[in-house]
C-alpha positions as CSV (number, residue, x, y, z in Angstrom):
1,X,19.7,-9.2,-14.0
2,X,22.2,-7.3,-16.1
3,X,23.7,-4.0,-15.3
4,X,21.6,-1.1,-16.5
5,X,22.4,2.6,-17.3
6,X,19.7,5.2,-17.2
7,X,19.8,8.8,-18.3
8,X,17.3,11.3,-17.0
9,X,16.8,14.9,-18.2
10,X,16.2,15.6,-14.5
11,X,15.9,13.5,-11.3
12,X,14.7,14.0,-7.8
13,X,17.7,12.7,-5.9
14,X,18.3,12.4,-2.2
15,X,20.2,15.7,-2.5
16,X,17.5,17.5,-4.5
17,X,16.8,18.1,-8.1
18,X,19.6,17.4,-10.6
19,X,19.9,17.8,-14.4
20,X,21.2,15.4,-16.9
21,X,21.5,12.5,-14.5
22,X,23.2,9.2,-15.3
23,X,22.1,6.4,-12.9
24,X,23.7,3.0,-12.7
25,X,21.7,-0.1,-11.5
26,X,23.8,-3.1,-10.5
27,X,22.7,-6.8,-11.1
28,X,21.4,-6.9,-7.5
29,X,18.9,-4.2,-8.3
30,X,20.6,-1.5,-6.3
31,X,21.6,2.0,-7.4
32,X,25.4,1.8,-8.1
33,X,25.9,5.4,-8.9
34,X,24.2,8.8,-9.5
35,X,26.0,11.4,-11.6
36,X,24.6,14.8,-12.5
37,X,25.6,16.9,-15.6
38,X,26.5,13.6,-17.4
39,X,26.4,12.8,-21.1
40,X,23.4,10.9,-22.5
41,X,23.8,7.1,-22.6
42,X,21.7,4.1,-21.8
43,X,17.9,4.1,-21.3
44,X,16.7,7.7,-21.7
45,X,13.7,9.0,-19.7
46,X,12.3,12.4,-18.9
47,X,12.0,13.0,-15.2
48,X,13.1,10.3,-12.8
49,X,11.6,10.0,-9.3
50,X,11.8,7.6,-6.3
51,X,8.8,5.3,-6.7
52,X,6.7,4.8,-3.5
53,X,5.5,1.5,-2.3
54,X,1.8,0.9,-1.9
55,X,1.7,-0.1,1.8
56,X,-1.9,-1.4,2.2
57,X,-3.8,-3.5,-0.3
58,X,-6.6,-6.0,-0.2
59,X,-6.1,-7.2,-3.8
60,X,-9.3,-9.3,-4.1
61,X,-11.5,-6.3,-3.4
62,X,-10.5,-4.9,-6.8
63,X,-13.0,-7.3,-8.3
64,X,-15.9,-5.6,-6.6
65,X,-14.9,-2.0,-7.4
66,X,-17.9,0.0,-8.5
67,X,-20.4,-2.7,-7.4
68,X,-21.4,-1.1,-4.1
69,X,-22.2,2.5,-5.2
70,X,-25.9,2.4,-4.2
71,X,-27.8,2.7,-1.0
72,X,-28.5,-0.7,0.5
73,X,-30.1,0.7,3.7
74,X,-31.5,4.0,4.9
75,X,-28.1,4.7,6.4
76,X,-25.2,3.3,4.3
77,X,-21.6,3.3,5.7
78,X,-18.5,1.2,6.1
79,X,-20.4,-1.5,8.0
80,X,-23.0,-2.0,5.3
81,X,-20.2,-2.1,2.7
82,X,-18.4,-4.7,4.7
83,X,-21.4,-7.0,4.8
84,X,-21.5,-6.8,1.0
85,X,-17.8,-7.5,0.8
86,X,-18.2,-10.6,3.0
87,X,-20.9,-11.9,0.7
88,X,-18.7,-11.3,-2.4
89,X,-15.6,-13.0,-1.0
90,X,-17.4,-16.3,-0.6
91,X,-17.5,-16.6,-4.5
92,X,-13.7,-16.4,-5.1
93,X,-11.6,-19.5,-6.1
94,X,-7.8,-19.7,-5.7
95,X,-7.5,-19.2,-9.5
96,X,-9.7,-16.1,-9.2
97,X,-7.6,-14.7,-6.4
98,X,-4.3,-15.1,-8.3
99,X,-5.7,-13.5,-11.5
100,X,-7.1,-10.6,-9.6
101,X,-3.9,-10.1,-7.6
102,X,-1.8,-10.0,-10.8
103,X,-4.1,-7.4,-12.3
104,X,-3.9,-5.3,-9.2
105,X,-0.1,-5.5,-9.0
106,X,0.2,-4.6,-12.7
107,X,-2.1,-1.6,-12.3
108,X,-0.1,-0.4,-9.3
109,X,3.2,-0.6,-11.3
110,X,1.7,1.2,-14.3
111,X,0.5,3.9,-11.8
112,X,4.0,4.4,-10.5
113,X,4.2,2.3,-7.4
114,X,7.2,0.0,-7.2
115,X,6.1,-2.3,-4.4
116,X,3.0,-3.6,-2.6
117,X,2.2,-4.5,1.0
118,X,-0.5,-7.2,0.7
119,X,-2.7,-7.2,3.9
120,X,-3.6,-10.9,3.2
121,X,-6.5,-12.2,5.1
122,X,-8.0,-14.7,2.7
123,X,-6.6,-18.0,4.0
124,X,-9.3,-20.7,3.7
125,X,-12.1,-22.1,1.7
126,X,-15.5,-20.3,1.9
127,X,-16.7,-22.3,4.9
128,X,-13.5,-21.8,6.8
129,X,-12.0,-25.2,6.1
130,X,-8.3,-25.0,5.4
131,X,-7.1,-26.1,1.9
132,X,-5.2,-29.3,1.6
133,X,-2.2,-27.0,1.4
134,X,-3.0,-24.5,4.2
135,X,-0.8,-21.9,2.5
136,X,-2.6,-22.2,-0.9
137,X,-3.9,-18.6,-1.1
138,X,-0.6,-17.1,0.1
139,X,1.2,-19.0,-2.6
140,X,-1.3,-17.5,-5.2
141,X,-0.2,-14.0,-4.1
142,X,3.5,-15.0,-4.5
143,X,2.7,-16.4,-8.0
144,X,1.1,-13.1,-9.0
145,X,4.2,-11.2,-7.7
146,X,6.5,-13.5,-9.6
147,X,4.6,-12.7,-12.8
148,X,4.4,-9.0,-12.3
149,X,7.8,-8.4,-10.8
150,X,6.5,-6.0,-8.2
151,X,8.4,-5.5,-5.0
152,X,6.4,-7.7,-2.6
153,X,5.9,-7.6,1.2
154,X,3.5,-10.2,2.5
155,X,1.5,-9.3,5.5
156,X,-0.5,-12.4,6.6
157,X,-3.5,-11.4,8.7
158,X,-4.4,-12.8,12.1
159,X,-8.2,-12.7,12.5
160,X,-9.7,-14.6,15.5
161,X,-13.0,-13.1,16.5
162,X,-15.9,-11.0,15.2
163,X,-15.6,-8.2,17.6
164,X,-14.3,-7.0,21.0
165,X,-17.1,-8.9,22.7
166,X,-15.4,-12.1,21.5
167,X,-18.3,-13.1,19.2
168,X,-17.4,-15.9,16.8
169,X,-16.6,-15.4,13.1
170,X,-19.5,-15.9,10.7
171,X,-20.3,-15.8,7.0
172,X,-17.6,-14.4,4.8
173,X,-15.3,-13.9,7.9
174,X,-14.8,-17.7,8.1
175,X,-12.2,-17.5,5.3
176,X,-10.1,-15.2,7.5
177,X,-10.1,-17.0,10.9
178,X,-7.2,-18.8,12.6
179,X,-6.2,-20.0,16.0
180,X,-2.7,-19.0,17.0
181,X,-1.2,-22.4,16.2
182,X,-2.8,-22.3,12.7
183,X,-1.6,-18.8,12.1
184,X,2.0,-19.7,13.1
185,X,1.9,-22.5,10.5
186,X,0.7,-20.1,7.8
187,X,3.4,-17.7,8.8
188,X,6.1,-20.3,8.4
189,X,4.6,-21.5,5.1
190,X,4.8,-17.9,3.9
191,X,8.4,-17.6,4.9
192,X,9.2,-20.7,2.8
193,X,7.0,-19.6,-0.1
194,X,8.5,-16.2,-0.4
195,X,11.8,-17.8,-1.4
196,X,10.5,-18.2,-4.9
197,X,10.5,-14.4,-5.2
198,X,13.6,-12.1,-5.6
199,X,15.7,-11.2,-2.6
200,X,13.9,-7.9,-1.9
201,X,10.7,-9.7,-0.9
202,X,9.8,-9.2,2.7
203,X,7.6,-10.8,5.4
204,X,5.7,-8.8,8.0
205,X,2.6,-9.5,10.0
206,X,-0.9,-8.0,10.4
207,X,-3.1,-8.5,13.5
208,X,-6.2,-7.3,11.7
209,X,-7.6,-4.9,14.3
210,X,-8.5,-4.6,17.9
211,X,-11.9,-6.0,16.9
212,X,-10.3,-9.2,15.5
213,X,-7.5,-10.0,18.1
214,X,-7.0,-9.7,21.8
215,X,-3.9,-8.5,23.7
216,X,-2.4,-12.0,23.9
217,X,-2.7,-12.4,20.1
218,X,-1.1,-9.0,19.5
219,X,1.9,-9.9,21.7
220,X,2.2,-13.2,19.8
221,X,2.3,-11.5,16.4
222,X,4.9,-8.9,17.5
223,X,7.2,-11.7,18.6
224,X,7.3,-13.5,15.2
225,X,10.5,-13.4,13.3
226,X,9.9,-10.8,10.6
227,X,11.6,-8.7,8.0
228,X,8.9,-6.0,7.9
229,X,6.8,-4.2,10.5
230,X,3.6,-5.0,12.2
231,X,0.6,-3.6,10.4
232,X,-2.8,-3.1,12.1
233,X,-6.1,-1.4,11.2
234,X,-6.7,1.2,13.9
235,X,-9.2,4.0,14.5
236,X,-10.7,3.8,11.1
237,X,-14.4,4.2,12.1
238,X,-16.3,5.9,14.9
239,X,-18.0,2.6,15.5
240,X,-14.6,1.0,16.2
241,X,-13.8,3.8,18.6
242,X,-17.1,3.4,20.5
243,X,-16.5,-0.4,20.7
244,X,-13.0,0.1,22.1
245,X,-14.2,2.6,24.7
246,X,-16.9,0.1,25.8
247,X,-14.7,-3.0,26.0
248,X,-11.1,-1.7,26.5
249,X,-11.8,1.5,28.3
250,X,-9.8,3.6,25.9
251,X,-9.7,4.7,22.3
252,X,-7.9,2.4,19.9
253,X,-4.7,4.5,19.4
254,X,-4.7,5.5,23.0
255,X,-4.9,1.8,24.1
256,X,-2.2,0.7,21.6
257,X,0.2,3.4,22.8
258,X,-0.4,2.6,26.5
259,X,-0.7,-1.2,26.4
260,X,1.5,-2.3,23.6
261,X,4.1,0.5,23.8
262,X,4.1,0.7,20.0
263,X,7.2,2.1,18.3
264,X,8.9,2.3,14.9
265,X,8.2,-1.4,14.3
266,X,4.5,-0.7,14.0
267,X,2.3,0.8,11.2
268,X,-1.3,1.8,11.9
269,X,-3.6,1.7,8.9
270,X,-6.0,4.6,8.4
271,X,-6.0,6.2,11.9
272,X,-8.7,8.7,10.7
273,X,-10.4,8.9,14.1
274,X,-7.6,10.3,16.3
275,X,-7.7,13.2,18.7
276,X,-5.0,15.8,18.6
277,X,-3.4,14.3,21.6
278,X,-3.3,10.8,20.0
279,X,-1.9,12.3,16.8
280,X,1.0,14.0,18.6
281,X,1.6,10.9,20.8
282,X,1.6,8.5,17.8
283,X,4.1,10.7,15.9
284,X,6.4,10.8,18.9
285,X,6.2,7.0,19.4
286,X,8.0,6.4,16.1
287,X,5.2,4.3,14.8
288,X,4.1,5.1,11.2
289,X,0.7,5.5,9.6
290,X,-0.6,4.2,6.3
291,X,-3.3,6.4,4.9
292,X,-5.6,5.4,2.0
293,X,-7.3,8.6,1.0
294,X,-9.3,7.3,-2.0
295,X,-10.8,4.3,0.0
296,X,-11.3,6.5,3.1
297,X,-13.3,8.9,1.0
298,X,-15.2,6.1,-0.7
299,X,-16.2,4.4,2.6
300,X,-16.8,7.7,4.5
301,X,-14.1,6.9,7.0
302,X,-13.0,10.4,7.8
303,X,-10.0,12.7,7.2
304,X,-6.6,11.8,8.6
305,X,-4.8,14.6,10.6
306,X,-2.0,14.8,8.1
307,X,-0.8,18.3,8.7
308,X,-0.6,17.8,12.5
309,X,0.9,14.4,12.3
310,X,3.6,15.4,9.8
311,X,4.4,18.6,11.6
312,X,5.1,16.4,14.7
313,X,7.6,14.3,12.7
314,X,5.4,11.3,12.0
315,X,6.2,8.7,9.2
316,X,3.5,8.4,6.6
317,X,2.9,5.9,3.8
318,X,0.2,5.5,1.1
319,X,-2.0,2.5,0.4
320,X,-4.9,1.8,-2.0
321,X,-6.8,-0.5,0.4
322,X,-10.0,-1.6,-1.3
323,X,-8.4,-0.8,-4.8
324,X,-11.6,0.8,-6.0
325,X,-9.2,3.1,-7.9
326,X,-5.5,2.4,-8.3
327,X,-3.7,5.7,-9.0
328,X,-0.6,7.1,-7.3
329,X,-1.2,10.7,-8.5
330,X,-4.9,10.6,-7.4
331,X,-4.0,9.1,-4.0
332,X,-1.5,12.0,-3.4
333,X,-4.1,14.5,-4.7
334,X,-6.8,13.2,-2.5
335,X,-4.5,13.4,0.6
336,X,-3.9,17.1,0.1
337,X,-7.4,17.9,-1.0
338,X,-8.9,16.3,2.1
339,X,-6.8,18.6,4.2
340,X,-7.9,21.6,2.1
341,X,-11.5,20.8,2.5
342,X,-11.2,20.3,6.2
343,X,-9.1,23.5,6.9
344,X,-10.5,25.6,4.0
345,X,-6.9,26.5,3.0
346,X,-4.6,25.7,0.1
347,X,-1.1,24.0,-0.1
348,X,-1.6,22.6,3.4
349,X,1.1,19.9,3.2
350,X,3.7,22.2,1.5
351,X,6.7,23.3,3.5
352,X,8.8,26.5,3.3
353,X,11.3,24.6,1.1
354,X,9.1,22.2,-0.9
355,X,5.9,22.4,-2.8
356,X,2.9,20.2,-2.0
357,X,3.7,17.6,-4.6
358,X,7.3,17.2,-3.7
359,X,6.7,17.2,0.1
360,X,4.0,14.5,-0.4
361,X,6.0,12.3,-2.9
362,X,9.2,12.3,-0.8
363,X,7.1,11.5,2.4
364,X,5.3,8.7,0.7
365,X,8.4,7.3,-0.9
366,X,10.3,7.2,2.4
367,X,7.3,6.1,4.5
368,X,6.3,3.4,2.0
369,X,9.8,1.9,2.0
370,X,10.0,1.8,5.8
371,X,6.5,0.4,6.1
372,X,7.4,-2.5,3.7
373,X,10.8,-3.2,5.1
374,X,12.5,-2.0,1.8
375,X,15.8,-0.2,1.6
376,X,14.3,2.2,-1.0
377,X,12.4,5.4,-1.2
378,X,15.3,7.6,-2.4
379,X,17.6,8.0,-5.4
380,X,21.1,7.6,-4.0
381,X,23.9,5.1,-4.2
382,X,23.2,1.8,-2.3
383,X,19.4,2.1,-2.3
384,X,17.1,-0.4,-4.1
385,X,16.3,0.9,-7.5
386,X,12.6,1.6,-7.0
387,X,12.1,4.2,-9.6
388,X,9.4,5.8,-11.8
389,X,9.8,8.1,-14.9
390,X,7.5,10.7,-16.1
391,X,7.1,11.9,-19.7
392,X,8.3,15.5,-19.2
393,X,7.8,16.2,-22.9
394,X,4.0,15.4,-22.7
395,X,1.7,18.5,-23.2
396,X,0.7,18.4,-19.6
397,X,4.3,18.8,-18.4
398,X,6.1,20.5,-21.4
399,X,8.3,23.4,-20.3
400,X,8.1,22.6,-16.6
401,X,10.8,21.2,-14.3
402,X,11.4,20.5,-10.6
403,X,8.7,21.0,-8.1
404,X,6.3,22.7,-10.6
405,X,6.5,19.7,-12.9
406,X,5.8,17.3,-10.0
407,X,2.9,19.4,-8.8
408,X,1.4,19.5,-12.3
409,X,1.6,15.7,-12.6
410,X,-0.2,15.2,-9.2
411,X,-2.8,18.0,-9.3
412,X,-3.4,18.4,-13.1
413,X,-2.2,15.2,-14.7
414,X,-2.6,11.5,-14.3
415,X,-1.0,8.1,-14.4
416,X,-0.8,8.2,-18.2
417,X,2.3,10.4,-17.7
418,X,4.2,7.5,-16.1
419,X,6.4,6.0,-18.8
420,X,8.7,3.6,-16.9
421,X,8.9,1.8,-13.6
422,X,11.7,-0.2,-12.0
423,X,11.1,-2.4,-8.9
424,X,14.5,-3.2,-7.3
425,X,16.0,-2.7,-10.8
426,X,13.4,-4.9,-12.6
427,X,12.3,-2.8,-15.6
428,X,8.6,-3.9,-15.5
429,X,6.8,-0.9,-17.1
430,X,8.0,0.5,-20.5
431,X,6.3,3.1,-22.6
432,X,3.5,3.3,-20.0
433,X,2.6,-0.4,-20.1
434,X,3.5,-3.4,-18.1
435,X,5.7,-5.9,-20.0
436,X,3.2,-8.7,-19.4
437,X,0.0,-6.6,-19.7
438,X,-1.8,-8.6,-22.3
439,X,-1.5,-12.0,-20.6
440,X,-2.4,-10.6,-17.2
441,X,-5.4,-8.6,-18.5
442,X,-6.8,-11.5,-20.6
443,X,-6.9,-13.8,-17.5
444,X,-8.4,-11.1,-15.3
445,X,-11.1,-10.3,-17.8
446,X,-12.2,-13.9,-18.0
447,X,-12.5,-14.1,-14.2
448,X,-14.5,-10.9,-14.1
449,X,-16.9,-12.0,-16.9
450,X,-17.8,-15.0,-14.8
451,X,-18.1,-13.2,-11.5
452,X,-20.1,-10.3,-12.9
453,X,-22.3,-12.8,-14.7
454,X,-23.2,-14.4,-11.4
455,X,-24.4,-11.2,-9.8
């Protein structure tokens, strides 16, 4: 990759807002220099921001977006949605999975995300039989990342049982299941496969949930040689909390804090069903949370205690989870709006120094980077160049700057205001479109035509 020079009319640097900023990106994809009050040269953009990573994605679920918005039973919730998802997943081939993943990654980049954490639990054929190459579906994810240029963190999922009562996996779950020795093989195959990607690719691990793994399996996954944290679904649903109370004698977050001594090497996904005591204790532990406000609203999960958690110093990242809607600005908006609806207040996540939009974006950028094992999330010398640019001359933003411009993008604008994105210095979105958009979309559309025709 060649050396790049960027010039931004304004930029949100690690030291705050600056005007007329020249930014240098070295061939390794890192920021080599940030100079304010500079003369225009190089690639010219409007407003330059640190680009967050999307820290929780199930890419294949993008293919079923919009197909479950009806009542299948008298009471419809996460669990009925999950049954439909398991039925859908049985139809997907390796080619389908790669095409869908590339589309998802492309859409994330165009929305302003620079990286993805793929919570990857599709491992086997529909009946649970491993492919001739056990790492087949992981390699399909890597191939998609190689095509899109997104910053990629692979989070292979360990899934061993159907619930805390140790019932066996059934139906669509069979594609997920592994014994410990099988999973260790998949993990090592992933380590080898990731070498085809740029050097910023990372490998974490994801024991799916306390429903899917026991204490021995959790300890096993924590001990694997990783370059990114441990991710686990936790306290997403009231039914999960009830199951944990019955079989573990404690709530999920309470049990993890006490039994696993979780720390900064852990990321809990969702955590929408926490008590105030758990919220404070989790923040104090150093463990981070990945919230997915659009999916959590779509599935009726509940509202994350964001104000309380952030006030206690907790680390927070964003994810798009089911990918029913991939939008960085909307994910941030939904996070703040959920707090407003709960508390009947405005500007809940703003601070005395920063507006809502700035406080959330900086939190998501720093939290996403740490969740994905990336040295990114800030505009300063030495950091990976994970960057997004906004069209500050667009009618929605014209005449605005600083926090007001950022707030207007998040609360009154949309992803069409994103003009450029760099992932570790790879300039993958220009003029609002991914550089390989046509090829990726053509392949995805062909897959979706077939899948939707089979419904």
